[in-house]
FIKOLZA-1660 file (N, C-alpha, C; in steps of 0.1 Angstrom, whole numbers, plus 5000, padded with zeros to 4 digits):
% residues 191
   i   px   py   pz ch aa at
   1 8176 1954 0311  A  M  N
   1 8162 1952 0317  A  M CA
   1 8162 1959 0329  A  M  C
   2 8158 1970 0335  A  A  N
   2 8157 1976 0349  A  A CA
   2 8155 1965 0359  A  A  C
   3 8159 1965 0370  A  T  N
   3 8156 1959 0379  A  T CA
   3 8142 1962 0388  A  T  C
   4 8133 1956 0394  A  S  N
   4 8124 1962 0400  A  S CA
   4 8124 1968 0413  A  S  C
   5 8117 1979 0415  A  R  N
   5 8119 1986 0427  A  R CA
   5 8107 1985 0437  A  R  C
   6 8109 1984 0451  A  V  N
   6 8098 1979 0459  A  V CA
   6 8100 1997 0463  A  V  C
   7 8083 1998 0462  A  R  N
   7 8082 2012 0471  A  R CA
   7 8071 2012 0481  A  R  C
   8 8069 2021 0490  A  V  N
   8 8061 2021 0501  A  V CA
   8 8048 2029 0498  A  V  C
   9 8040 2025 0494  A  R  N
   9 8027 2035 0495  A  R CA
   9 8016 2036 0505  A  R  C
  10 8009 2045 0509  A  F  N
  10 7999 2046 0518  A  F CA
  10 7985 2044 0514  A  F  C
  11 7977 2040 0516  A  L  N
  11 7960 2041 0514  A  L CA
  11 7960 2054 0525  A  L  C
  12 7949 2062 0518  A  E  N
  12 7948 2072 0527  A  E CA
  12 7941 2071 0542  A  E  C
  13 7932 2061 0545  A  P  N
  13 7931 2058 0560  A  P CA
  13 7946 2056 0567  A  P  C
  14 7953 2050 0561  A  A  N
  14 7965 2045 0568  A  A CA
  14 7978 2058 0572  A  A  C
  15 7978 2067 0561  A  A  N
  15 7984 2080 0561  A  A CA
  15 7974 2088 0575  A  A  C
  16 7962 2088 0573  A  H  N
  16 7959 2094 0585  A  H CA
  16 7959 2090 0601  A  H  C
  17 7961 2074 0601  A  D  N
  17 7964 2068 0611  A  D CA
  17 7978 2073 0616  A  D  C
  18 7984 2075 0611  A  L  N
  18 8000 2080 0609  A  L CA
  18 8002 2092 0617  A  L  C
  19 7993 2102 0612  A  T  N
  19 7991 2115 0615  A  T CA
  19 7988 2118 0626  A  T  C
  20 7976 2107 0632  A  M  N
  20 7967 2108 0645  A  M CA
  20 7980 2101 0654  A  M  C
  21 7986 2095 0651  A  L  N
  21 7997 2089 0663  A  L CA
  21 8006 2104 0666  A  L  C
  22 8011 2110 0655  A  V  N
  22 8017 2123 0659  A  V CA
  22 8012 2128 0673  A  V  C
  23 8000 2131 0674  A  R  N
  23 7990 2139 0685  A  R CA
  23 7991 2128 0696  A  R  C
  24 7988 2116 0694  A  S  N
  24 7986 2104 0706  A  S CA
  24 7996 2099 0712  A  S  C
  25 8010 2097 0704  A  N  N
  25 8020 2091 0705  A  N CA
  25 8032 2096 0699  A  N  C
  26 8039 2107 0700  A  P  N
  26 8050 2111 0687  A  P CA
  26 8058 2100 0692  A  P  C
  27 8065 2096 0705  A  Q  N
  27 8075 2085 0701  A  Q CA
  27 8076 2080 0694  A  Q  C
  28 8068 2071 0692  A  I  N
  28 8067 2058 0683  A  I CA
  28 8070 2066 0666  A  I  C
  29 8066 2071 0666  A  I  N
  29 8067 2076 0653  A  I CA
  29 8082 2077 0645  A  I  C
  30 8092 2078 0651  A  R  N
  30 8104 2076 0646  A  R CA
  30 8106 2060 0644  A  R  C
  31 8101 2053 0651  A  Q  N
  31 8105 2037 0649  A  Q CA
  31 8095 2032 0640  A  Q  C
  32 8082 2039 0638  A  L  N
  32 8074 2034 0627  A  L CA
  32 8082 2039 0616  A  L  C
  33 8086 2053 0611  A  V  N
  33 8092 2058 0598  A  V CA
  33 8102 2047 0595  A  V  C
  34 8108 2042 0606  A  K  N
  34 8122 2037 0602  A  K CA
  34 8117 2020 0598  A  K  C
  35 8109 2016 0604  A  R  N
  35 8104 2004 0596  A  R CA
  35 8097 2003 0584  A  R  C
  36 8089 2015 0579  A  L  N
  36 8085 2016 0569  A  L CA
  36 8101 2019 0558  A  L  C
  37 8108 2025 0562  A  L  N
  37 8115 2028 0553  A  L CA
  37 8121 2014 0548  A  L  C
  38 8126 2007 0561  A  A  N
  38 8132 1991 0562  A  A CA
  38 8122 1982 0551  A  A  C
  39 8112 1984 0552  A  I  N
  39 8101 1977 0541  A  I CA
  39 8107 1981 0527  A  I  C
  40 8108 1990 0524  A  E  N
  40 8115 1993 0509  A  E CA
  40 8126 1985 0508  A  E  C
  41 8136 1980 0518  A  T  N
  41 8147 1975 0514  A  T CA
  41 8146 1960 0515  A  T  C
  42 8135 1953 0522  A  D  N
  42 8135 1940 0526  A  D CA
  42 8117 1941 0529  A  D  C
  43 8112 1934 0516  A  R  N
  43 8100 1934 0519  A  R CA
  43 8091 1921 0525  A  R  C
  44 8100 1915 0529  A  T  N
  44 8095 1902 0537  A  T CA
  44 8096 1903 0554  A  T  C
  45 8100 1916 0555  A  I  N
  45 8103 1915 0571  A  I CA
  45 8089 1913 0577  A  I  C
  46 8087 1910 0588  A  G  N
  46 8074 1907 0596  A  G CA
  46 8069 1894 0596  A  G  C
  47 8055 1895 0595  A  E  N
  47 8051 1880 0590  A  E CA
  47 8038 1882 0586  A  E  C
  48 8035 1871 0578  A  P  N
  48 8021 1868 0572  A  P CA
  48 8010 1870 0580  A  P  C
  49 7996 1876 0580  A  V  N
  49 7984 1879 0584  A  V CA
  49 7976 1868 0582  A  V  C
  50 7970 1861 0589  A  L  N
  50 7959 1848 0586  A  L CA
  50 7946 1852 0589  A  L  C
  51 7937 1846 0586  A  G  N
  51 7922 1843 0589  A  G CA
  51 7918 1854 0576  A  G  C
  52 7906 1864 0580  A  D  N
  52 7904 1871 0571  A  D CA
  52 7913 1882 0562  A  D  C
  53 7925 1882 0570  A  L  N
  53 7933 1890 0560  A  L CA
  53 7948 1887 0556  A  L  C
  54 7942 1873 0550  A  I  N
  54 7954 1866 0546  A  I CA
  54 7957 1877 0534  A  I  C
  55 7973 1876 0527  A  G  N
  55 7974 1883 0518  A  G CA
  55 7981 1897 0522  A  G  C
  56 7979 1900 0536  A  L  N
  56 7987 1914 0541  A  L CA
  56 7998 1907 0549  A  L  C
  57 8005 1916 0554  A  R  N
  57 8017 1912 0562  A  R CA
  57 8018 1923 0578  A  R  C
  58 8025 1918 0584  A  Q  N
  58 8026 1930 0596  A  Q CA
  58 8039 1931 0603  A  Q  C
  59 8042 1940 0610  A  V  N
  59 8052 1941 0615  A  V CA
  59 8051 1951 0626  A  V  C
  60 8057 1946 0640  A  S  N
  60 8054 1953 0651  A  S CA
  60 8066 1962 0653  A  S  C
  61 8067 1975 0660  A  V  N
  61 8077 1981 0662  A  V CA
  61 8076 1985 0677  A  V  C
  62 8089 1985 0687  A  G  N
  62 8092 1992 0700  A  G CA
  62 8080 1981 0709  A  G  C
  63 8087 1970 0708  A  D  N
  63 8083 1961 0719  A  D CA
  63 8065 1961 0718  A  D  C
  64 8062 1959 0702  A  G  N
  64 8048 1956 0704  A  G CA
  64 8039 1971 0702  A  G  C
  65 8045 1983 0706  A  Q  N
  65 8039 1995 0710  A  Q CA
  65 8031 1999 0696  A  Q  C
  66 8036 1997 0687  A  G  N
  66 8032 2001 0673  A  G CA
  66 8032 1988 0661  A  G  C
  67 8024 1986 0653  A  R  N
  67 8021 1980 0640  A  R CA
  67 8017 1984 0629  A  R  C
  68 8025 1979 0617  A  I  N
  68 8019 1984 0604  A  I CA
  68 8017 1969 0595  A  I  C
  69 8005 1971 0592  A  L  N
  69 7997 1965 0581  A  L CA
  69 8001 1969 0565  A  L  C
  70 8003 1957 0558  A  W  N
  70 8005 1960 0545  A  W CA
  70 8002 1950 0537  A  W  C
  71 8000 1953 0519  A  R  N
  71 7998 1941 0513  A  R CA
  71 8010 1946 0500  A  R  C
  72 8013 1936 0493  A  E  N
  72 8021 1938 0483  A  E CA
  72 8015 1937 0470  A  E  C
  73 8019 1944 0461  A  I  N
  73 8012 1943 0447  A  I CA
  73 8024 1943 0436  A  I  C
  74 8024 1937 0426  A  T  N
  74 8033 1937 0418  A  T CA
  74 8031 1942 0404  A  T  C
  75 8033 1955 0401  A  R  N
  75 8028 1961 0388  A  R CA
  75 8033 1953 0376  A  R  C
  76 8028 1956 0366  A  S  N
  76 8028 1950 0351  A  S CA
  76 8045 1956 0348  A  S  C
  77 8049 1968 0352  A  N  N
  77 8066 1966 0347  A  N CA
  77 8073 1961 0357  A  N  C
  78 8068 1953 0368  A  G  N
  78 8076 1945 0377  A  G CA
  78 8080 1952 0389  A  G  C
  79 8078 1964 0392  A  D  N
  79 8080 1971 0406  A  D CA
  79 8071 1964 0413  A  D  C
  80 8071 1965 0427  A  I  N
  80 8064 1959 0437  A  I CA
  80 8063 1972 0442  A  I  C
  81 8047 1975 0450  A  V  N
  81 8044 1985 0457  A  V CA
  81 8037 1977 0469  A  V  C
  82 8044 1983 0480  A  C  N
  82 8037 1978 0495  A  C CA
  82 8027 1987 0498  A  C  C
  83 8016 1983 0501  A  E  N
  83 8005 1993 0502  A  E CA
  83 8001 1994 0516  A  E  C
  84 8006 2002 0523  A  V  N
  84 8002 2001 0538  A  V CA
  84 7987 2008 0542  A  V  C
  85 7981 1996 0547  A  A  N
  85 7968 1995 0548  A  A CA
  85 7962 2004 0564  A  A  C
  86 7971 2001 0573  A  E  N
  86 7969 2005 0585  A  E CA
  86 7983 2006 0595  A  E  C
  87 7984 2017 0602  A  V  N
  87 7994 2020 0612  A  V CA
  87 7984 2022 0627  A  V  C
  88 7991 2018 0637  A  W  N
  88 7988 2018 0646  A  W CA
  88 7998 2020 0660  A  W  C
  89 7995 2024 0671  A  G  N
  89 8003 2026 0684  A  G CA
  89 7997 2019 0694  A  G  C
  90 8002 2018 0702  A  H  N
  90 8000 2007 0716  A  H CA
  90 7986 2018 0720  A  H  C
  91 7981 2013 0727  A  G  N
  91 7966 2020 0734  A  G CA
  91 7959 2026 0722  A  G  C
  92 7960 2025 0712  A  A  N
  92 7952 2034 0703  A  A CA
  92 7938 2025 0699  A  A  C
  93 7941 2011 0698  A  R  N
  93 7932 1998 0695  A  R CA
  93 7934 1988 0703  A  R  C
  94 7926 1981 0707  A  V  N
  94 7928 1968 0708  A  V CA
  94 7929 1960 0701  A  V  C
  95 7937 1945 0698  A  A  N
  95 7940 1935 0688  A  A CA
  95 7925 1933 0681  A  A  C
  96 7913 1932 0687  A  S  N
  96 7899 1928 0682  A  S CA
  96 7895 1942 0673  A  S  C
  97 7897 1952 0680  A  A  N
  97 7892 1964 0671  A  A CA
  97 7901 1965 0660  A  A  C
  98 7915 1961 0661  A  L  N
  98 7923 1968 0651  A  L CA
  98 7920 1957 0639  A  L  C
  99 7920 1943 0641  A  Y  N
  99 7917 1936 0630  A  Y CA
  99 7901 1938 0623  A  Y  C
 100 7893 1942 0628  A  A  N
 100 7880 1946 0626  A  A CA
 100 7881 1956 0615  A  A  C
 101 7887 1966 0619  A  E  N
 101 7888 1977 0614  A  E CA
 101 7897 1974 0600  A  E  C
 102 7906 1967 0599  A  M  N
 102 7914 1962 0590  A  M CA
 102 7907 1959 0578  A  M  C
 103 7898 1943 0586  A  T  N
 103 7890 1936 0576  A  T CA
 103 7879 1950 0568  A  T  C
 104 7874 1957 0574  A  R  N
 104 7866 1966 0569  A  R CA
 104 7874 1972 0559  A  R  C
 105 7882 1977 0558  A  R  N
 105 7892 1986 0550  A  R CA
 105 7897 1976 0536  A  R  C
 106 7899 1966 0539  A  V  N
 106 7904 1956 0529  A  V CA
 106 7892 1952 0520  A  V  C
 107 7881 1948 0529  A  T  N
 107 7868 1946 0518  A  T CA
 107 7861 1957 0511  A  T  C
 108 7862 1970 0518  A  T  N
 108 7857 1981 0509  A  T CA
 108 7868 1987 0501  A  T  C
 109 7882 1982 0497  A  L  N
 109 7889 1988 0490  A  L CA
 109 7884 1989 0477  A  L  C
 110 7887 2000 0466  A  P  N
 110 7879 2000 0454  A  P CA
 110 7892 1992 0448  A  P  C
 111 7889 1988 0434  A  K  N
 111 7902 1980 0424  A  K CA
 111 7912 1987 0424  A  K  C
 112 7915 1999 0426  A  N  N
 112 7925 2009 0423  A  N CA
 112 7924 2019 0436  A  N  C
 113 7928 2016 0443  A  P  N
 113 7925 2031 0456  A  P CA
 113 7940 2038 0451  A  P  C
 114 7934 2053 0458  A  Q  N
 114 7944 2066 0456  A  Q CA
 114 7954 2059 0468  A  Q  C
 115 7966 2065 0465  A  T  N
 115 7978 2062 0473  A  T CA
 115 7986 2071 0474  A  T  C
 116 7992 2073 0486  A  I  N
 116 8003 2083 0489  A  I CA
 116 8016 2081 0491  A  I  C
 117 8025 2088 0485  A  A  N
 117 8039 2083 0487  A  A CA
 117 8047 2083 0499  A  A  C
 118 8053 2073 0506  A  L  N
 118 8060 2076 0518  A  L CA
 118 8067 2087 0520  A  L  C
 119 8075 2089 0508  A  S  N
 119 8081 2104 0510  A  S CA
 119 8072 2117 0515  A  S  C
 120 8060 2117 0508  A  D  N
 120 8047 2127 0510  A  D CA
 120 8046 2126 0525  A  D  C
 121 8040 2114 0528  A  V  N
 121 8037 2110 0544  A  V CA
 121 8048 2113 0551  A  V  C
 122 8059 2111 0550  A  I  N
 122 8072 2115 0558  A  I CA
 122 8072 2129 0559  A  I  C
 123 8070 2138 0550  A  E  N
 123 8070 2150 0547  A  E CA
 123 8062 2159 0556  A  E  C
 124 8047 2154 0557  A  S  N
 124 8037 2157 0560  A  S CA
 124 8041 2156 0577  A  S  C
 125 8048 2149 0583  A  L  N
 125 8048 2144 0595  A  L CA
 125 8058 2158 0603  A  L  C
 126 8068 2166 0594  A  G  N
 126 8073 2173 0599  A  G CA
 126 8080 2168 0607  A  G  C
 127 8084 2178 0617  A  R  N
 127 8096 2176 0629  A  R CA
 127 8095 2162 0636  A  R  C
 128 8082 2158 0636  A  T  N
 128 8081 2145 0641  A  T CA
 128 8088 2133 0635  A  T  C
 129 8093 2134 0624  A  S  N
 129 8102 2124 0617  A  S CA
 129 8116 2124 0622  A  S  C
 130 8121 2135 0629  A  M  N
 130 8131 2138 0632  A  M CA
 130 8143 2137 0622  A  M  C
 131 8139 2140 0610  A  G  N
 131 8152 2140 0602  A  G CA
 131 8154 2127 0593  A  G  C
 132 8142 2117 0593  A  L  N
 132 8141 2105 0583  A  L CA
 132 8134 2110 0572  A  L  C
 133 8141 2106 0560  A  R  N
 133 8140 2110 0547  A  R CA
 133 8138 2095 0540  A  R  C
 134 8128 2098 0529  A  A  N
 134 8126 2083 0523  A  A CA
 134 8138 2084 0510  A  A  C
 135 8141 2074 0507  A  P  N
 135 8155 2072 0496  A  P CA
 135 8148 2083 0482  A  P  C
 136 8159 2089 0476  A  E  N
 136 8158 2100 0467  A  E CA
 136 8149 2092 0455  A  E  C
 137 8150 2080 0455  A  Q  N
 137 8140 2076 0442  A  Q CA
 137 8127 2077 0445  A  Q  C
 138 8120 2083 0458  A  Q  N
 138 8109 2087 0457  A  Q CA
 138 8108 2100 0451  A  Q  C
 139 8119 2108 0452  A  R  N
 139 8118 2123 0445  A  R CA
 139 8121 2118 0431  A  R  C
 140 8111 2116 0423  A  R  N
 140 8110 2114 0410  A  R CA
 140 8109 2119 0399  A  R  C
 141 8112 2122 0388  A  E  N
 141 8110 2132 0377  A  E CA
 141 8093 2123 0373  A  E  C
 142 8084 2130 0372  A  P  N
 142 8070 2125 0366  A  P CA
 142 8068 2122 0353  A  P  C
 143 8063 2109 0346  A  V  N
 143 8061 2107 0335  A  V CA
 143 8057 2119 0328  A  V  C
 144 8060 2124 0314  A  P  N
 144 8057 2130 0308  A  P CA
 144 8043 2130 0302  A  P  C
 145 8034 2136 0297  A  E  N
 145 8020 2136 0293  A  E CA
 145 8018 2122 0282  A  E  C
 146 8027 2130 0271  A  W  N
 146 8026 2117 0258  A  W CA
 146 8030 2105 0261  A  W  C
 147 8040 2105 0271  A  L  N
 147 8045 2089 0274  A  L CA
 147 8032 2081 0282  A  L  C
 148 8028 2090 0291  A  L  N
 148 8017 2084 0297  A  L CA
 148 8006 2077 0288  A  L  C
 149 8004 2089 0280  A  S  N
 149 7992 2084 0268  A  S CA
 149 7995 2073 0261  A  S  C
 150 8010 2072 0256  A  R  N
 150 8010 2062 0244  A  R CA
 150 8014 2047 0254  A  R  C
 151 8017 2047 0269  A  L  N
 151 8018 2037 0274  A  L CA
 151 8005 2031 0277  A  L  C
 152 7994 2039 0284  A  V  N
 152 7981 2037 0283  A  V CA
 152 7974 2032 0274  A  V  C
 153 7972 2039 0263  A  Y  N
 153 7966 2037 0248  A  Y CA
 153 7969 2029 0236  A  Y  C
 154 7983 2031 0238  A  T  N
 154 7989 2024 0226  A  T CA
 154 7992 2007 0232  A  T  C
 155 8000 2010 0243  A  A  N
 155 8007 1998 0248  A  A CA
 155 7995 1986 0259  A  A  C
 156 7985 1995 0263  A  G  N
 156 7977 1990 0270  A  G CA
 156 7980 1988 0286  A  G  C
 157 7989 1994 0287  A  I  N
 157 7993 1993 0304  A  I CA
 157 7984 2003 0314  A  I  C
 158 7980 1998 0324  A  A  N
 158 7971 2002 0335  A  A CA
 158 7975 2016 0333  A  A  C
 159 7967 2026 0336  A  R  N
 159 7971 2039 0340  A  R CA
 159 7980 2041 0355  A  R  C
 160 7973 2034 0364  A  R  N
 160 7980 2036 0380  A  R CA
 160 7993 2030 0375  A  R  C
 161 7996 2019 0370  A  D  N
 161 8007 2015 0367  A  D CA
 161 8017 2023 0362  A  D  C
 162 8015 2028 0350  A  V  N
 162 8025 2040 0344  A  V CA
 162 8028 2054 0354  A  V  C
 163 8015 2054 0362  A  E  N
 163 8016 2066 0373  A  E CA
 163 8026 2065 0384  A  E  C
 164 8029 2051 0388  A  S  N
 164 8039 2050 0395  A  S CA
 164 8053 2048 0392  A  S  C
 165 8054 2047 0377  A  L  N
 165 8069 2051 0370  A  L CA
 165 8077 2061 0371  A  L  C
 166 8088 2066 0373  A  D  N
 166 8094 2080 0371  A  D CA
 166 8095 2079 0355  A  D  C
 167 8100 2087 0349  A  A  N
 167 8101 2091 0336  A  A CA
 167 8112 2083 0331  A  A  C
 168 8120 2077 0336  A  E  N
 168 8132 2071 0329  A  E CA
 168 8128 2055 0327  A  E  C
 169 8120 2047 0338  A  A  N
 169 8116 2037 0340  A  A CA
 169 8100 2035 0328  A  A  C
 170 8093 2048 0328  A  A  N
 170 8084 2044 0317  A  A CA
 170 8089 2047 0303  A  A  C
 171 8101 2050 0298  A  M  N
 171 8106 2053 0287  A  M CA
 171 8112 2038 0285  A  M  C
 172 8118 2036 0295  A  E  N
 172 8125 2018 0291  A  E CA
 172 8115 2009 0289  A  E  C
 173 8101 2011 0294  A  L  N
 173 8087 2002 0290  A  L CA
 173 8084 2008 0278  A  L  C
 174 8084 2018 0274  A  W  N
 174 8080 2023 0260  A  W CA
 174 8089 2017 0253  A  W  C
 175 8103 2019 0253  A  E  N
 175 8112 2011 0244  A  E CA
 175 8111 1997 0241  A  E  C
 176 8106 1989 0252  A  R  N
 176 8104 1975 0253  A  R CA
 176 8093 1972 0240  A  R  C
 177 8084 1981 0244  A  H  N
 177 8072 1979 0241  A  H CA
 177 8072 1983 0219  A  H  C
 178 8080 1992 0218  A  I  N
 178 8081 1994 0203  A  I CA
 178 8089 1985 0198  A  I  C
 179 8101 1981 0205  A  T  N
 179 8112 1971 0202  A  T CA
 179 8102 1956 0197  A  T  C
 180 8092 1952 0209  A  S  N
 180 8088 1941 0208  A  S CA
 180 8079 1939 0195  A  S  C
 181 8073 1952 0195  A  D  N
 181 8060 1953 0182  A  D CA
 181 8072 1952 0171  A  D  C
 182 8082 1957 0170  A  K  N
 182 8089 1958 0157  A  K CA
 182 8096 1944 0156  A  K  C
 183 8100 1935 0165  A  L  N
 183 8104 1925 0163  A  L CA
 183 8092 1911 0160  A  L  C
 184 8081 1917 0162  A  T  N
 184 8068 1906 0159  A  T CA
 184 8064 1910 0143  A  T  C
 185 8065 1922 0141  A  S  N
 185 8062 1924 0128  A  S CA
 185 8073 1919 0114  A  S  C
 186 8088 1920 0121  A  E  N
 186 8099 1914 0113  A  E CA
 186 8094 1903 0112  A  E  C
 187 8092 1892 0120  A  T  N
 187 8086 1878 0121  A  T CA
 187 8078 1875 0111  A  T  C
 188 8065 1880 0112  A  D  N
 188 8055 1882 0106  A  D CA
 188 8059 1885 0091  A  D  C
 189 8067 1894 0085  A  T  N
 189 8070 1896 0070  A  T CA
 189 8081 1884 0069  A  T  C
 190 8089 1876 0076  A  Q  N
 190 8097 1868 0071  A  Q CA
 190 8089 1854 0068  A  Q  C
 191 8077 1853 0073  A  T  N
 191 8071 1840 0076  A  T CA
 191 8064 1837 0064  A  T  C
% end
């Protein structure tokens, strides 16, 4: 069985936050990208957020000059997705405005929000990311359409969860599903 993976993905407003920082505070971008890459290897960095934003984590960079807020979601395949909800730089927002905006974003999130891969966000930053790249696992072979259909419609796995997989992980999940069905039917015929 494959080990669970941690992936960082951005909600669209958070990706916009980061691109806006390129204009207003480009010096902080490299530190923010490094911290985002660190979240993929240690999702417990930073500290939990309390109050209305319980369930989120935050981490500061550059002596408090920037901050990242994210939530962790465990997919049905065991993979862990850290959804970045907000990124800000010093002077961009005062703390009360930051938390008010974050509370608004969290309370208006749809059940399955569209997200953007960390590698795509880094790529969109261009030279500002100064050569930092997401791990190669982000550059993955997509799940073939036939396999996506079988996992969603036959195995009953949420489309969003299947789309977050690479082709190899999706095939492992399908093999587990058909093997468990086979084991269940063999047990039923023996009783």
